[in-house]
N, C-alpha and C positions, 0 to 999 in steps of 0.2 A: 504494500500500500504506500502511496506517495504521502510524504509528510509535508504539509504546507505551512508556511509561516503565517503569523497573524496578519501581516500586510497582504499576502497573497489571498488569504480567506476574505479579507475586507474587500479587495479588488473584485473577486469573484462575486461577492454579495452585491456590490454596487452595480456591476454589469448585469447580473441576473435580475435584480429588482427594476432596473431601468428597462430592460427588455420586456419584463412582465408588464410594466406600466404601459409601454408603447403598444404591446399586443392587446392589453386589456381595454384600452379605449375603444377600438373598433368592435371588440367582442361585446362590450357593454351595450353599445348602440344596436348592434345586430341582434341582440337577444332582448330587445324591447326596452332598453334603458331610455330614460327621458332626459331632456336637457336640464330640467329642474334638478333631477337627481344628480346629474353630473356636476352641476354648479354647486350643489350642496356638498358633494365629495370634495370638490376643490376648496370650498370655504373651510371645511374641517382641516384639510391639509395645510391651508395657509395659517389657521390658528395654531396648529401644532408647530409649524415652522416659525411662528412668532414667539410662542412661549418656551420652546425647548432651548433656544440660545440664552434667553433670560435665565432659565433655570440653571444651566450648566455654567454660564459665564458669570452673571451677576450674583446669583444666589449661592452656588456651591464653590466656584473658583475664588471669588473675591469677597464673599460674605458682606455684600453691600447693604443687605436688608434682612430683616427677620420676617419671613412670610407667615401669613395667617394660616389656619388649618385649611381653609378653602384654597388659598394660594398654593400651599404645598401639594394638595391633591391635584390641582390643575397642572402645575409644573411637573409633578411626578408622572402623571398620565401622558403629558406631552413628551417628556424625556424618554419614556418607555416606548411610546408609539412612534417616535421619530427614528428609532433604531440607531441613534448616534453611538451607543456603546455604554459599557460599564462606567458609571459616573466617576469612580475613583481613577480610572485610566484617563478620562477626559480632564479631570482636575489636575492630575499630575502632569499630563502633557501640556496643559495650558500654562501651568506654573513654570515648566521648563522653557516654554516659549517666551514668557515674560522675563525670566532670569537671563536668557541668552538671545534676546531679540536681534534679528538680522545678523547673526553670526552663523558659523558653520554648525554650532551646537543647537541652533533653533530647529525644532523638529518640523515646522511648517512655514519656513521663511520663503516669501515669494522671490527673494534673491537667489536662493539655492534650490528651489523646488518649483517646477512649472505648474501652471493652473491645471493642466491635464492630470498630472500626477497627484495633485491635491484632491481633485474631484474623484479620482479612483481610490483615494485613501492610502496612497503609497507614500506616506510620510517617512522621513528618515528616522532610523533607529536612534534613540538618544545615546550620545557618547559621554554623557555625564552621569554621575551617580544621583539617583533620585531618592530623596528622603520622603517617607510617607507623610502626607500633610496631617499634622496633629489636629488642627481645627476641624478637618473633615470628619475625623473619628469622634469628635466631641458632639457632632450633630447626629442624634439618633435616627433622624429621618434619612439622612444621607447614607448612613451605615446600613439601614434596612434596604434602601435601593441598591446599594452595592452588593449586599449578600443575596438578594433575591432578584436581581435584574433580569437574568435569563428566564426565570420562571414567570416573572411579571410581564415579560415581553409577549407572552402568548395571550395574556388577558384581553387586550384590545382585539386580537384576531378572533378569540372565542366569542366576544360580544358581537362582533361584526357577523360572524358565521350564524349565530342563533337569532339575532335580532334584525338581520339585514332587511328583510321584507317589511317587518313591522315598523322598524325605525324610519325607513325612508317613506313609507306610506303615511305615517303620522306627520312627518315634517312637510310632505307634499300637501297633506290635508290643510295644514296651517297656512301654506302659501297660497 
């Protein structure tokens, strides 16, 4: 069996999900999907794309604010739904980026890494020692997300699988 690195697995995941999305759009409409349903899917995607960076960058990486319970729920759901990855890895990588901005030790510097490689998730391996972020481990919500990220990542898929028809019918009724 071929042993793939984390970077290779990430690249395969990005290419697979992009292909799935490109094939899924015509499939959705050919099987009776409506424009309203498609726009609703896009709206949910934009909301996830809006809240996930706030969650991993401002909340977990920099501790810029203390989120309310509802805010933690929304940001956690968007982090898990976005598929960005384990929050601890994201926080550690982001802190390496800030400690070594625009140097060869920066794991995703645009000076040393093309936009194509960044989009594919082919960041450079850190050449520096990473200390675990102590403040991350003092946040019980972040530790929970770290410990259960891969289990939680199936939660949005299960909801979508079982509630797909009812969910979209309800929202289309409101529109």
